[in-house]
PDB file of N, CA, C and O in Angstrom:
ATOM      1  N   MET A   1       0.812  -1.189   0.000  1.00  0.00           N
ATOM      2  CA  MET A   1       0.000   0.000   0.000  1.00  0.00           C
ATOM      3  C   MET A   1       0.858   1.257   0.000  1.00  0.00           C
ATOM      4  O   MET A   1       0.560   2.214  -0.714  1.00  0.00           O
ATOM      5  N   ALA A   2       1.916   1.257   0.793  1.00  0.00           N
ATOM      6  CA  ALA A   2       2.769   2.442   0.879  1.00  0.00           C
ATOM      7  C   ALA A   2       3.476   2.712  -0.449  1.00  0.00           C
ATOM      8  O   ALA A   2       3.636   3.866  -0.846  1.00  0.00           O
ATOM      9  N   LYS A   3       3.898   1.650  -1.134  1.00  0.00           N
ATOM     10  CA  LYS A   3       4.576   1.840  -2.416  1.00  0.00           C
ATOM     11  C   LYS A   3       3.640   2.460  -3.445  1.00  0.00           C
ATOM     12  O   LYS A   3       4.044   3.330  -4.217  1.00  0.00           O
ATOM     13  N   ASP A   4       2.400   2.014  -3.451  1.00  0.00           N
ATOM     14  CA  ASP A   4       1.417   2.579  -4.374  1.00  0.00           C
ATOM     15  C   ASP A   4       1.172   4.057  -4.067  1.00  0.00           C
ATOM     16  O   ASP A   4       1.050   4.873  -4.980  1.00  0.00           O
ATOM     17  N   TYR A   5       1.103   4.394  -2.792  1.00  0.00           N
ATOM     18  CA  TYR A   5       0.906   5.776  -2.371  1.00  0.00           C
ATOM     19  C   TYR A   5       2.067   6.643  -2.847  1.00  0.00           C
ATOM     20  O   TYR A   5       1.848   7.715  -3.410  1.00  0.00           O
ATOM     21  N   TYR A   6       3.293   6.188  -2.625  1.00  0.00           N
ATOM     22  CA  TYR A   6       4.460   6.965  -3.031  1.00  0.00           C
ATOM     23  C   TYR A   6       4.560   7.084  -4.550  1.00  0.00           C
ATOM     24  O   TYR A   6       4.996   8.115  -5.062  1.00  0.00           O
ATOM     25  N   ARG A   7       4.162   6.048  -5.268  1.00  0.00           N
ATOM     26  CA  ARG A   7       4.162   6.120  -6.733  1.00  0.00           C
ATOM     27  C   ARG A   7       3.186   7.177  -7.235  1.00  0.00           C
ATOM     28  O   ARG A   7       3.504   7.932  -8.154  1.00  0.00           O
ATOM     29  N   ARG A   8       2.018   7.233  -6.644  1.00  0.00           N
ATOM     30  CA  ARG A   8       1.031   8.232  -7.048  1.00  0.00           C
ATOM     31  C   ARG A   8       1.514   9.640  -6.741  1.00  0.00           C
ATOM     32  O   ARG A   8       1.322  10.552  -7.546  1.00  0.00           O
ATOM     33  N   ILE A   9       2.139   9.825  -5.584  1.00  0.00           N
ATOM     34  CA  ILE A   9       2.667  11.144  -5.224  1.00  0.00           C
ATOM     35  C   ILE A   9       3.768  11.538  -6.205  1.00  0.00           C
ATOM     36  O   ILE A   9       3.766  12.656  -6.720  1.00  0.00           O
ATOM     37  N   GLN A  10       4.708  10.631  -6.468  1.00  0.00           N
ATOM     38  CA  GLN A  10       5.801  10.931  -7.381  1.00  0.00           C
ATOM     39  C   GLN A  10       5.275  11.263  -8.771  1.00  0.00           C
ATOM     40  O   GLN A  10       5.769  12.188  -9.416  1.00  0.00           O
ATOM     41  N   HIS A  11       4.291  10.526  -9.232  1.00  0.00           N
ATOM     42  CA  HIS A  11       3.735  10.783 -10.561  1.00  0.00           C
ATOM     43  C   HIS A  11       3.086  12.162 -10.621  1.00  0.00           C
ATOM     44  O   HIS A  11       3.265  12.890 -11.598  1.00  0.00           O
ATOM     45  N   SER A  12       2.336  12.521  -9.585  1.00  0.00           N
ATOM     46  CA  SER A  12       1.669  13.822  -9.613  1.00  0.00           C
ATOM     47  C   SER A  12       2.653  14.973  -9.472  1.00  0.00           C
ATOM     48  O   SER A  12       2.427  16.050 -10.025  1.00  0.00           O
ATOM     49  N   VAL A  13       3.736  14.761  -8.744  1.00  0.00           N
ATOM     50  CA  VAL A  13       4.732  15.824  -8.574  1.00  0.00           C
ATOM     51  C   VAL A  13       5.580  15.971  -9.834  1.00  0.00           C
ATOM     52  O   VAL A  13       5.884  17.091 -10.244  1.00  0.00           O
ATOM     53  N   ARG A  14       5.955  14.883 -10.436  1.00  0.00           N
ATOM     54  CA  ARG A  14       6.877  14.914 -11.577  1.00  0.00           C
ATOM     55  C   ARG A  14       6.256  15.446 -12.867  1.00  0.00           C
ATOM     56  O   ARG A  14       6.976  15.730 -13.823  1.00  0.00           O
ATOM     57  N   ARG A  15       4.963  15.583 -12.905  1.00  0.00           N
ATOM     58  CA  ARG A  15       4.377  16.087 -14.155  1.00  0.00           C
ATOM     59  C   ARG A  15       4.524  17.598 -14.301  1.00  0.00           C
ATOM     60  O   ARG A  15       4.276  18.137 -15.380  1.00  0.00           O
ATOM     61  N   TYR A  16       4.926  18.294 -13.228  1.00  0.00           N
ATOM     62  CA  TYR A  16       5.194  19.730 -13.297  1.00  0.00           C
ATOM     63  C   TYR A  16       6.679  19.953 -13.541  1.00  0.00           C
ATOM     64  O   TYR A  16       7.500  19.175 -13.055  1.00  0.00           O
ATOM     65  N   PRO A  17       7.049  21.004 -14.285  1.00  0.00           N
ATOM     66  CA  PRO A  17       8.468  21.250 -14.544  1.00  0.00           C
ATOM     67  C   PRO A  17       9.230  21.595 -13.265  1.00  0.00           C
ATOM     68  O   PRO A  17       8.674  22.143 -12.314  1.00  0.00           O
ATOM     69  N   ARG A  18      10.508  21.261 -13.275  1.00  0.00           N
ATOM     70  CA  ARG A  18      11.360  21.475 -12.097  1.00  0.00           C
ATOM     71  C   ARG A  18      11.409  22.948 -11.713  1.00  0.00           C
ATOM     72  O   ARG A  18      11.338  23.272 -10.528  1.00  0.00           O
ATOM     73  N   TRP A  19      11.526  23.838 -12.675  1.00  0.00           N
ATOM     74  CA  TRP A  19      11.637  25.266 -12.363  1.00  0.00           C
ATOM     75  C   TRP A  19      10.373  25.777 -11.671  1.00  0.00           C
ATOM     76  O   TRP A  19      10.445  26.671 -10.827  1.00  0.00           O
ATOM     77  N   LEU A  20       9.217  25.212 -12.024  1.00  0.00           N
ATOM     78  CA  LEU A  20       7.970  25.618 -11.395  1.00  0.00           C
ATOM     79  C   LEU A  20       7.908  25.132  -9.944  1.00  0.00           C
ATOM     80  O   LEU A  20       7.490  25.870  -9.052  1.00  0.00           O
ATOM     81  N   ARG A  21       8.326  23.885  -9.718  1.00  0.00           N
ATOM     82  CA  ARG A  21       8.342  23.356  -8.358  1.00  0.00           C
ATOM     83  C   ARG A  21       9.289  24.150  -7.469  1.00  0.00           C
ATOM     84  O   ARG A  21       8.962  24.451  -6.321  1.00  0.00           O
ATOM     85  N   LEU A  22      10.469  24.492  -8.000  1.00  0.00           N
ATOM     86  CA  LEU A  22      11.426  25.273  -7.215  1.00  0.00           C
ATOM     87  C   LEU A  22      10.880  26.666  -6.910  1.00  0.00           C
ATOM     88  O   LEU A  22      11.025  27.166  -5.795  1.00  0.00           O
ATOM     89  N   GLY A  23      10.258  27.284  -7.900  1.00  0.00           N
ATOM     90  CA  GLY A  23       9.696  28.616  -7.695  1.00  0.00           C
ATOM     91  C   GLY A  23       8.593  28.626  -6.648  1.00  0.00           C
ATOM     92  O   GLY A  23       8.547  29.510  -5.793  1.00  0.00           O
ATOM     93  N   ILE A  24       7.708  27.639  -6.716  1.00  0.00           N
ATOM     94  CA  ILE A  24       6.622  27.553  -5.747  1.00  0.00           C
ATOM     95  C   ILE A  24       7.176  27.299  -4.346  1.00  0.00           C
ATOM     96  O   ILE A  24       6.712  27.889  -3.370  1.00  0.00           O
ATOM     97  N   GLY A  25       8.164  26.420  -4.255  1.00  0.00           N
ATOM     98  CA  GLY A  25       8.759  26.129  -2.949  1.00  0.00           C
ATOM     99  C   GLY A  25       9.415  27.343  -2.323  1.00  0.00           C
ATOM    100  O   GLY A  25       9.255  27.593  -1.128  1.00  0.00           O
ATOM    101  N   VAL A  26      10.155  28.102  -3.125  1.00  0.00           N
ATOM    102  CA  VAL A  26      10.825  29.301  -2.609  1.00  0.00           C
ATOM    103  C   VAL A  26       9.784  30.345  -2.210  1.00  0.00           C
ATOM    104  O   VAL A  26       9.914  30.973  -1.159  1.00  0.00           O
ATOM    105  N   LEU A  27       8.769  30.536  -3.023  1.00  0.00           N
ATOM    106  CA  LEU A  27       7.724  31.514  -2.679  1.00  0.00           C
ATOM    107  C   LEU A  27       6.971  31.128  -1.401  1.00  0.00           C
ATOM    108  O   LEU A  27       6.629  31.991  -0.592  1.00  0.00           O
ATOM    109  N   LEU A  28       6.721  29.851  -1.228  1.00  0.00           N
ATOM    110  CA  LEU A  28       6.056  29.411   0.000  1.00  0.00           C
ATOM    111  C   LEU A  28       6.939  29.660   1.222  1.00  0.00           C
ATOM    112  O   LEU A  28       6.450  30.067   2.275  1.00  0.00           O
ATOM    113  N   MET A  29       8.239  29.413   1.076  1.00  0.00           N
ATOM    114  CA  MET A  29       9.143  29.657   2.204  1.00  0.00           C
ATOM    115  C   MET A  29       9.237  31.147   2.522  1.00  0.00           C
ATOM    116  O   MET A  29       9.259  31.529   3.692  1.00  0.00           O
ATOM    117  N   LEU A  30       9.291  31.982   1.502  1.00  0.00           N
ATOM    118  CA  LEU A  30       9.326  33.418   1.741  1.00  0.00           C
ATOM    119  C   LEU A  30       8.033  33.897   2.392  1.00  0.00           C
ATOM    120  O   LEU A  30       8.060  34.757   3.272  1.00  0.00           O
ATOM    121  N   GLY A  31       6.918  33.350   1.968  1.00  0.00           N
ATOM    122  CA  GLY A  31       5.649  33.688   2.599  1.00  0.00           C
ATOM    123  C   GLY A  31       5.587  33.213   4.041  1.00  0.00           C
ATOM    124  O   GLY A  31       4.952  33.851   4.880  1.00  0.00           O
ATOM    125  N   GLY A  32       6.241  32.099   4.333  1.00  0.00           N
ATOM    126  CA  GLY A  32       6.281  31.598   5.700  1.00  0.00           C
ATOM    127  C   GLY A  32       7.093  32.483   6.623  1.00  0.00           C
ATOM    128  O   GLY A  32       6.810  32.569   7.818  1.00  0.00           O
ATOM    129  N   ILE A  33       8.096  33.139   6.075  1.00  0.00           N
ATOM    130  CA  ILE A  33       8.890  34.073   6.883  1.00  0.00           C
ATOM    131  C   ILE A  33       8.031  35.259   7.291  1.00  0.00           C
ATOM    132  O   ILE A  33       8.225  35.828   8.366  1.00  0.00           O
ATOM    133  N   LEU A  34       7.095  35.631   6.452  1.00  0.00           N
ATOM    134  CA  LEU A  34       6.182  36.739   6.746  1.00  0.00           C
ATOM    135  C   LEU A  34       4.921  36.236   7.443  1.00  0.00           C
ATOM    136  O   LEU A  34       3.827  36.741   7.188  1.00  0.00           O
ATOM    137  N   GLY A  35       5.065  35.265   8.300  1.00  0.00           N
ATOM    138  CA  GLY A  35       3.929  34.605   8.927  1.00  0.00           C
ATOM    139  C   GLY A  35       3.104  35.469   9.842  1.00  0.00           C
ATOM    140  O   GLY A  35       1.982  35.097  10.186  1.00  0.00           O
ATOM    141  N   PHE A  36       3.614  36.599  10.244  1.00  0.00           N
ATOM    142  CA  PHE A  36       2.859  37.474  11.139  1.00  0.00           C
ATOM    143  C   PHE A  36       1.779  38.251  10.400  1.00  0.00           C
ATOM    144  O   PHE A  36       0.922  38.864  11.036  1.00  0.00           O
ATOM    145  N   LEU A  37       1.801  38.240   9.080  1.00  0.00           N
ATOM    146  CA  LEU A  37       0.774  38.921   8.296  1.00  0.00           C
ATOM    147  C   LEU A  37      -0.509  38.090   8.265  1.00  0.00           C
ATOM    148  O   LEU A  37      -0.450  36.877   8.466  1.00  0.00           O
ATOM    149  N   PRO A  38      -1.658  38.706   8.020  1.00  0.00           N
ATOM    150  CA  PRO A  38      -2.938  37.989   8.132  1.00  0.00           C
ATOM    151  C   PRO A  38      -3.141  36.825   7.153  1.00  0.00           C
ATOM    152  O   PRO A  38      -3.596  35.761   7.573  1.00  0.00           O
ATOM    153  N   ILE A  39      -2.823  36.988   5.878  1.00  0.00           N
ATOM    154  CA  ILE A  39      -3.135  35.947   4.888  1.00  0.00           C
ATOM    155  C   ILE A  39      -2.078  34.845   4.888  1.00  0.00           C
ATOM    156  O   ILE A  39      -2.402  33.659   4.943  1.00  0.00           O
ATOM    157  N   VAL A  40      -0.823  35.251   4.827  1.00  0.00           N
ATOM    158  CA  VAL A  40       0.254  34.252   4.830  1.00  0.00           C
ATOM    159  C   VAL A  40       0.472  33.798   6.265  1.00  0.00           C
ATOM    160  O   VAL A  40       0.063  34.475   7.208  1.00  0.00           O
ATOM    161  N   GLY A  41       1.106  32.672   6.423  1.00  0.00           N
ATOM    162  CA  GLY A  41       1.309  32.160   7.772  1.00  0.00           C
ATOM    163  C   GLY A  41       2.567  31.333   7.881  1.00  0.00           C
ATOM    164  O   GLY A  41       3.231  31.038   6.887  1.00  0.00           O
ATOM    165  N   PHE A  42       2.878  30.968   9.099  1.00  0.00           N
ATOM    166  CA  PHE A  42       4.070  30.158   9.347  1.00  0.00           C
ATOM    167  C   PHE A  42       3.914  28.749   8.775  1.00  0.00           C
ATOM    168  O   PHE A  42       4.908  28.040   8.617  1.00  0.00           O
ATOM    169  N   TRP A  43       2.699  28.336   8.465  1.00  0.00           N
ATOM    170  CA  TRP A  43       2.452  27.021   7.876  1.00  0.00           C
ATOM    171  C   TRP A  43       3.066  26.912   6.484  1.00  0.00           C
ATOM    172  O   TRP A  43       3.290  25.805   5.993  1.00  0.00           O
ATOM    173  N   MET A  44       3.340  28.049   5.843  1.00  0.00           N
ATOM    174  CA  MET A  44       3.856  28.031   4.475  1.00  0.00           C
ATOM    175  C   MET A  44       5.316  27.594   4.421  1.00  0.00           C
ATOM    176  O   MET A  44       5.752  27.046   3.408  1.00  0.00           O
ATOM    177  N   PHE A  45       6.077  27.822   5.482  1.00  0.00           N
ATOM    178  CA  PHE A  45       7.498  27.474   5.476  1.00  0.00           C
ATOM    179  C   PHE A  45       7.722  25.959   5.363  1.00  0.00           C
ATOM    180  O   PHE A  45       8.458  25.530   4.475  1.00  0.00           O
ATOM    181  N   PRO A  46       7.111  25.129   6.234  1.00  0.00           N
ATOM    182  CA  PRO A  46       7.305  23.684   6.062  1.00  0.00           C
ATOM    183  C   PRO A  46       6.724  23.156   4.753  1.00  0.00           C
ATOM    184  O   PRO A  46       7.254  22.205   4.179  1.00  0.00           O
ATOM    185  N   LEU A  47       5.642  23.765   4.279  1.00  0.00           N
ATOM    186  CA  LEU A  47       5.077  23.335   2.998  1.00  0.00           C
ATOM    187  C   LEU A  47       6.053  23.635   1.858  1.00  0.00           C
ATOM    188  O   LEU A  47       6.195  22.835   0.933  1.00  0.00           O
ATOM    189  N   GLY A  48       6.723  24.785   1.925  1.00  0.00           N
ATOM    190  CA  GLY A  48       7.746  25.110   0.927  1.00  0.00           C
ATOM    191  C   GLY A  48       8.897  24.125   0.959  1.00  0.00           C
ATOM    192  O   GLY A  48       9.403  23.724  -0.089  1.00  0.00           O
ATOM    193  N   LEU A  49       9.318  23.727   2.166  1.00  0.00           N
ATOM    194  CA  LEU A  49      10.373  22.712   2.273  1.00  0.00           C
ATOM    195  C   LEU A  49       9.921  21.383   1.687  1.00  0.00           C
ATOM    196  O   LEU A  49      10.706  20.673   1.059  1.00  0.00           O
ATOM    197  N   LEU A  50       8.659  21.054   1.894  1.00  0.00           N
ATOM    198  CA  LEU A  50       8.131  19.810   1.336  1.00  0.00           C
ATOM    199  C   LEU A  50       8.154  19.835  -0.190  1.00  0.00           C
ATOM    200  O   LEU A  50       8.518  18.844  -0.822  1.00  0.00           O
ATOM    201  N   VAL A  51       7.770  20.952  -0.775  1.00  0.00           N
ATOM    202  CA  VAL A  51       7.789  21.074  -2.237  1.00  0.00           C
ATOM    203  C   VAL A  51       9.228  21.009  -2.752  1.00  0.00           C
ATOM    204  O   VAL A  51       9.499  20.355  -3.759  1.00  0.00           O
ATOM    205  N   LEU A  52      10.137  21.678  -2.072  1.00  0.00           N
ATOM    206  CA  LEU A  52      11.541  21.667  -2.498  1.00  0.00           C
ATOM    207  C   LEU A  52      12.194  20.297  -2.317  1.00  0.00           C
ATOM    208  O   LEU A  52      13.183  19.990  -2.983  1.00  0.00           O
ATOM    209  N   SER A  53      11.651  19.479  -1.425  1.00  0.00           N
ATOM    210  CA  SER A  53      12.288  18.199  -1.123  1.00  0.00           C
ATOM    211  C   SER A  53      12.267  17.233  -2.301  1.00  0.00           C
ATOM    212  O   SER A  53      13.004  16.247  -2.294  1.00  0.00           O
ATOM    213  N   TYR A  54      11.457  17.486  -3.289  1.00  0.00           N
ATOM    214  CA  TYR A  54      11.447  16.602  -4.446  1.00  0.00           C
ATOM    215  C   TYR A  54      12.556  16.927  -5.431  1.00  0.00           C
ATOM    216  O   TYR A  54      12.797  16.158  -6.361  1.00  0.00           O
ATOM    217  N   ASP A  55      13.244  18.068  -5.244  1.00  0.00           N
ATOM    218  CA  ASP A  55      14.300  18.458  -6.172  1.00  0.00           C
ATOM    219  C   ASP A  55      15.654  18.713  -5.514  1.00  0.00           C
ATOM    220  O   ASP A  55      16.681  18.652  -6.189  1.00  0.00           O
ATOM    221  N   LEU A  56      15.677  18.992  -4.231  1.00  0.00           N
ATOM    222  CA  LEU A  56      16.928  19.340  -3.555  1.00  0.00           C
ATOM    223  C   LEU A  56      17.299  18.261  -2.539  1.00  0.00           C
ATOM    224  O   LEU A  56      16.487  17.908  -1.683  1.00  0.00           O
ATOM    225  N   PRO A  57      18.527  17.735  -2.632  1.00  0.00           N
ATOM    226  CA  PRO A  57      18.917  16.625  -1.741  1.00  0.00           C
ATOM    227  C   PRO A  57      18.865  16.974  -0.250  1.00  0.00           C
ATOM    228  O   PRO A  57      18.453  16.135   0.551  1.00  0.00           O
ATOM    229  N   TRP A  58      19.269  18.185   0.144  1.00  0.00           N
ATOM    230  CA  TRP A  58      19.270  18.520   1.573  1.00  0.00           C
ATOM    231  C   TRP A  58      17.848  18.589   2.119  1.00  0.00           C
ATOM    232  O   TRP A  58      17.611  18.216   3.267  1.00  0.00           O
ATOM    233  N   ALA A  59      16.916  19.051   1.325  1.00  0.00           N
ATOM    234  CA  ALA A  59      15.519  19.093   1.762  1.00  0.00           C
ATOM    235  C   ALA A  59      14.908  17.692   1.746  1.00  0.00           C
ATOM    236  O   ALA A  59      14.040  17.383   2.563  1.00  0.00           O
ATOM    237  N   ARG A  60      15.355  16.855   0.831  1.00  0.00           N
ATOM    238  CA  ARG A  60      14.869  15.478   0.758  1.00  0.00           C
ATOM    239  C   ARG A  60      15.277  14.706   2.015  1.00  0.00           C
ATOM    240  O   ARG A  60      14.482  13.944   2.565  1.00  0.00           O
ATOM    241  N   ARG A  61      16.517  14.905   2.465  1.00  0.00           N
ATOM    242  CA  ARG A  61      16.967  14.249   3.692  1.00  0.00           C
ATOM    243  C   ARG A  61      16.134  14.703   4.884  1.00  0.00           C
ATOM    244  O   ARG A  61      15.773  13.887   5.733  1.00  0.00           O
ATOM    245  N   TRP A  62      15.824  15.996   4.956  1.00  0.00           N
ATOM    246  CA  TRP A  62      14.998  16.527   6.041  1.00  0.00           C
ATOM    247  C   TRP A  62      13.612  15.882   6.015  1.00  0.00           C
ATOM    248  O   TRP A  62      13.081  15.486   7.053  1.00  0.00           O
ATOM    249  N   ARG A  63      13.033  15.780   4.816  1.00  0.00           N
ATOM    250  CA  ARG A  63      11.697  15.189   4.693  1.00  0.00           C
ATOM    251  C   ARG A  63      11.701  13.726   5.115  1.00  0.00           C
ATOM    252  O   ARG A  63      10.791  13.280   5.815  1.00  0.00           O
ATOM    253  N   ARG A  64      12.712  12.979   4.698  1.00  0.00           N
ATOM    254  CA  ARG A  64      12.772  11.559   5.053  1.00  0.00           C
ATOM    255  C   ARG A  64      12.953  11.368   6.553  1.00  0.00           C
ATOM    256  O   ARG A  64      12.348  10.466   7.133  1.00  0.00           O
ATOM    257  N   ARG A  65      13.762  12.188   7.183  1.00  0.00           N
ATOM    258  CA  ARG A  65      13.919  12.106   8.635  1.00  0.00           C
ATOM    259  C   ARG A  65      12.602  12.389   9.345  1.00  0.00           C
ATOM    260  O   ARG A  65      12.247  11.716  10.313  1.00  0.00           O
ATOM    261  N   MET A  66      11.884  13.391   8.853  1.00  0.00           N
ATOM    262  CA  MET A  66      10.604  13.722   9.467  1.00  0.00           C
ATOM    263  C   MET A  66       9.585  12.597   9.260  1.00  0.00           C
ATOM    264  O   MET A  66       8.794  12.315  10.160  1.00  0.00           O
ATOM    265  N   GLU A  67       9.594  11.954   8.090  1.00  0.00           N
ATOM    266  CA  GLU A  67       8.678  10.838   7.839  1.00  0.00           C
ATOM    267  C   GLU A  67       8.965   9.687   8.785  1.00  0.00           C
ATOM    268  O   GLU A  67       8.042   9.105   9.355  1.00  0.00           O
ATOM    269  N   VAL A  68      10.244   9.352   8.956  1.00  0.00           N
ATOM    270  CA  VAL A  68      10.619   8.253   9.847  1.00  0.00           C
ATOM    271  C   VAL A  68      10.225   8.587  11.281  1.00  0.00           C
ATOM    272  O   VAL A  68       9.676   7.742  11.987  1.00  0.00           O
ATOM    273  N   TRP A  69      10.503   9.813  11.714  1.00  0.00           N
ATOM    274  CA  TRP A  69      10.143  10.230  13.073  1.00  0.00           C
ATOM    275  C   TRP A  69       8.632  10.136  13.279  1.00  0.00           C
ATOM    276  O   TRP A  69       8.166   9.629  14.300  1.00  0.00           O
ATOM    277  N   TRP A  70       7.879  10.626  12.306  1.00  0.00           N
ATOM    278  CA  TRP A  70       6.419  10.635  12.420  1.00  0.00           C
ATOM    279  C   TRP A  70       5.860   9.213  12.458  1.00  0.00           C
ATOM    280  O   TRP A  70       4.983   8.916  13.269  1.00  0.00           O
ATOM    281  N   LEU A  71       6.359   8.332  11.587  1.00  0.00           N
ATOM    282  CA  LEU A  71       5.852   6.958  11.556  1.00  0.00           C
ATOM    283  C   LEU A  71       6.211   6.209  12.836  1.00  0.00           C
ATOM    284  O   LEU A  71       5.393   5.448  13.352  1.00  0.00           O
ATOM    285  N   ARG A  72       7.421   6.413  13.355  1.00  0.00           N
ATOM    286  CA  ARG A  72       7.793   5.768  14.620  1.00  0.00           C
ATOM    287  C   ARG A  72       6.925   6.282  15.761  1.00  0.00           C
ATOM    288  O   ARG A  72       6.528   5.516  16.639  1.00  0.00           O
ATOM    289  N   ARG A  73       6.638   7.552  15.747  1.00  0.00           N
ATOM    290  CA  ARG A  73       5.806   8.147  16.785  1.00  0.00           C
ATOM    291  C   ARG A  73       4.381   7.590  16.726  1.00  0.00           C
ATOM    292  O   ARG A  73       3.803   7.249  17.758  1.00  0.00           O
ATOM    293  N   ARG A  74       3.826   7.500  15.535  1.00  0.00           N
ATOM    294  CA  ARG A  74       2.476   6.968  15.371  1.00  0.00           C
ATOM    295  C   ARG A  74       2.404   5.494  15.748  1.00  0.00           C
ATOM    296  O   ARG A  74       1.455   5.050  16.394  1.00  0.00           O
ATOM    297  N   ARG A  75       3.419   4.746  15.338  1.00  0.00           N
ATOM    298  CA  ARG A  75       3.441   3.326  15.629  1.00  0.00           C
ATOM    299  C   ARG A  75       3.525   3.096  17.150  1.00  0.00           C
ATOM    300  O   ARG A  75       2.905   2.175  17.681  1.00  0.00           O
ATOM    301  N   GLY A  76       4.288   3.934  17.826  1.00  0.00           N
ATOM    302  CA  GLY A  76       4.415   3.815  19.284  1.00  0.00           C
ATOM    303  C   GLY A  76       3.120   4.129  19.991  1.00  0.00           C
ATOM    304  O   GLY A  76       2.813   3.502  21.005  1.00  0.00           O
ATOM    305  N   ARG A  77       2.354   5.067  19.499  1.00  0.00           N
ATOM    306  CA  ARG A  77       1.072   5.403  20.115  1.00  0.00           C
ATOM    307  C   ARG A  77       0.054   4.277  19.948  1.00  0.00           C
ATOM    308  O   ARG A  77      -0.720   4.000  20.864  1.00  0.00           O
ATOM    309  N   LYS A  78       0.053   3.630  18.789  1.00  0.00           N
ATOM    310  CA  LYS A  78      -0.926   2.571  18.546  1.00  0.00           C
ATOM    311  C   LYS A  78      -0.654   1.368  19.435  1.00  0.00           C
ATOM    312  O   LYS A  78      -1.590   0.724  19.908  1.00  0.00           O
ATOM    313  N   ILE A  79       0.613   1.060  19.666  1.00  0.00           N
ATOM    314  CA  ILE A  79       0.941  -0.089  20.499  1.00  0.00           C
ATOM    315  C   ILE A  79       0.556   0.184  21.956  1.00  0.00           C
ATOM    316  O   ILE A  79       0.013  -0.683  22.640  1.00  0.00           O
ATOM    317  N   GLY A  80       0.845   1.399  22.413  1.00  0.00           N
ATOM    318  CA  GLY A  80       0.568   1.742  23.808  1.00  0.00           C
ATOM    319  C   GLY A  80      -0.894   2.044  24.084  1.00  0.00           C
ATOM    320  O   GLY A  80      -1.309   2.017  25.243  1.00  0.00           O
ATOM    321  N   ALA A  81      -1.683   2.329  23.067  1.00  0.00           N
ATOM    322  CA  ALA A  81      -3.080   2.742  23.299  1.00  0.00           C
ATOM    323  C   ALA A  81      -4.000   1.584  23.527  1.00  0.00           C
ATOM    324  O   ALA A  81      -5.198   1.778  23.734  1.00  0.00           O
TER     325      ALA A  81
END
């Protein structure tokens, strides 16, 4: 199931050009820095990193670490609950 999920995500991300993904990621991060303004918010910064993680190795490593941390955390809660 997880492989199918990742394949669908990769397919949907890869159909957009690299320059567009990079531009959107940078704009989201810049908007996240201005999080104190009413429309933009701090939520935009991690979303920008997520978009950039499909093209930049340092952001990809960050995303993978966060995925592993999140899955271990969720798995630990289910066992203890």
